[in-house]
N, C-alpha and C positions, 0 to 999 in steps of 0.2 A: 593522663588517666585520672589523677587526683582531681583535676578540674571537672572531669565528666561526672565523677561520683559526687562531688560537691554541688554540682548543678543539679543532678538527679534529686539529692536530698532537699534542696531548696524547692524544687518544683513539687515534690511529694509532701512537703510540710505545708506549703502554701495551698495545696488542693485539699489536704486534710483540714486545715484551718478554716477555708471557706465553706466546706460542707458541715462543719461543726456549728457555724454561725447561722446557717439557714434555718429558719424556724419551720417546723412541719405545718402543713396545711390543716386548718380546723374544719371539721365537718359542719356543714350548714344545716340546721334544724328546718326542715321544710314542713313539719307538721302544722296543721291549724288547730286552734284551740276553741272550744265552746264549753263554758263553765269549767268543769275539771276534766273533760273528755278531750282526747286528742284524736285528730283525723288525718289520713294521709291524703296526698294530692289526688284530685278526682273524686273525692267523697262528696255526696250531696246530703244536705240537711234541710229540713223544713222547719222554719222558725217563724211564728206569727203570720202564717198564711203564705210566707214567701220562701223561695228555694235559694239556697247559697251553696256554692261549689268552692271546695278547697283548692287553691291555686298552688302551683309548684313552688312559689316563694313564701308559703305559709300564711297567705292572706286569704280572706274570704271575699268572693264576688258574687253578686246576685245572678242567679241562673234562671233560664226561661222555664224550667220545670224538668220533669222526669222522675224517675224512681229515687227514693230517698229513705233514709233511716228515720225512725221516729225518736223523739227525745222526750223522756218523762222523768221529772224530779232528778235532773242532772245525770240521767242514765240514757244510754243509746240502745235502742231496740231495732232488730231487723224486721222485715216484712213478715206478717203472720204472727208475731209475738202476742201473746195474751197476758193482760195483768188485770188484777183485781183492784177496782177502786170503789169504795164505799158500797160494798155489796153488790156490785155490778162488774162485768167483765168488759174491756175495751180491747180492740185489736188493732195492731199496727198494719195499715194499708200500704201498698206498694207506692202510693203517692207521697208517703210521708205523713199522712194525717191519721188521727185516731178515730176509730168509730166503735159505737156501741155494739155489743154482741147480744142477740136475742136469746134469752134463757127459756128453756123448754119446761 
């Protein structure tokens, strides 16, 4: 009986020690960065006339096109956003490009 208890404690202590030595998994940061803005995987951004998609590993890859957010002065804007620039208004198009708005 004493041998069984001693064996039990040896197994218990070795299992506890092994689990204490296992390092917890660190989460992977899969965000893409453009200037000071972070984007999640699948986000599209138009920069310099080209589209870039955020990949799952946090890298940018050139995309064929599609809807994208607009970037102006290090800020991200959604489609339809209006901002004033030098006494004029510009609007974020669904293509990710800015266009001037006619003032009436």
